[in-house]
Legacy VTK file of the C-alpha trace (Angstrom):
# vtk DataFile Version 3.0
C-alpha trace
ASCII
DATASET POLYDATA
POINTS 77 float
-9.471 -18.868 44.326
-11.586 -15.648 43.881
-8.651 -13.647 45.258
-6.267 -15.024 42.681
-8.724 -14.147 39.946
-8.977 -10.598 41.087
-5.252 -10.373 41.506
-5.000 -11.730 37.788
-7.440 -9.282 36.510
-5.611 -6.475 38.162
-2.238 -7.551 36.999
-3.528 -7.842 33.401
-4.953 -4.196 33.660
-1.638 -3.097 34.936
0.241 -5.068 31.978
-1.862 -3.363 29.381
-1.112 -0.088 30.840
2.465 -0.649 31.040
2.422 -2.067 27.494
0.728 1.121 26.299
3.138 3.389 27.932
6.321 1.451 26.864
4.915 1.449 23.227
4.308 5.052 23.258
7.901 5.756 24.683
9.460 3.468 22.203
7.547 4.944 19.160
8.524 8.475 20.333
12.092 7.640 20.675
12.090 5.851 17.116
10.236 9.008 15.636
12.822 11.541 17.126
15.908 9.507 16.482
15.215 7.906 13.248
12.448 9.248 11.046
12.765 13.049 12.080
16.639 13.320 11.276
16.031 11.225 7.973
13.260 13.550 6.767
15.205 16.784 7.759
18.282 15.395 5.802
16.208 14.583 2.576
14.417 17.716 2.717
17.598 19.695 2.927
19.753 17.824 0.595
17.472 16.406 -2.084
15.909 18.087 -4.972
13.876 15.571 -6.977
12.089 18.262 -9.011
15.101 20.239 -9.912
13.774 23.339 -8.512
17.065 24.660 -6.889
18.410 25.635 -10.344
16.597 28.908 -10.682
18.844 30.462 -13.214
17.660 28.116 -15.793
14.278 27.887 -17.572
12.077 25.088 -16.698
12.979 21.814 -18.398
10.416 18.906 -18.961
11.690 15.558 -18.365
10.705 13.154 -21.299
8.425 10.286 -20.239
9.176 6.817 -21.330
6.462 4.242 -21.749
6.326 0.775 -23.018
2.740 0.454 -23.862
2.659 2.258 -27.124
0.619 -0.292 -29.147
-2.775 -1.842 -28.259
-0.921 -5.448 -28.379
1.646 -4.175 -25.856
-1.210 -2.864 -23.579
-2.988 -6.274 -23.894
0.149 -8.236 -22.730
0.832 -6.024 -19.516
-1.332 -8.519 -17.290
LINES 1 78
77 0 1 2 3 4 5 6 7 8 9 10 11 12 13 14 15 16 17 18 19 20 21 22 23 24 25 26 27 28 29 30 31 32 33 34 35 36 37 38 39 40 41 42 43 44 45 46 47 48 49 50 51 52 53 54 55 56 57 58 59 60 61 62 63 64 65 66 67 68 69 70 71 72 73 74 75 76
């Protein structure tokens, strides 16, 4: 019986080790196949701050809010 307990403990240590390694490999593959290309595409092709139009003067975008009165501010919750 003691031999089985030792085997079980060794097997559990091996399982934790393999789970850790597989997790690292899967997350590394996920990063390099999904997140990295997505981030590069977004970085290269998007311009959320309109900074690429350098021949025009800076333009401020109007901010729209709905809480202009004290009563509207009280009703937000």
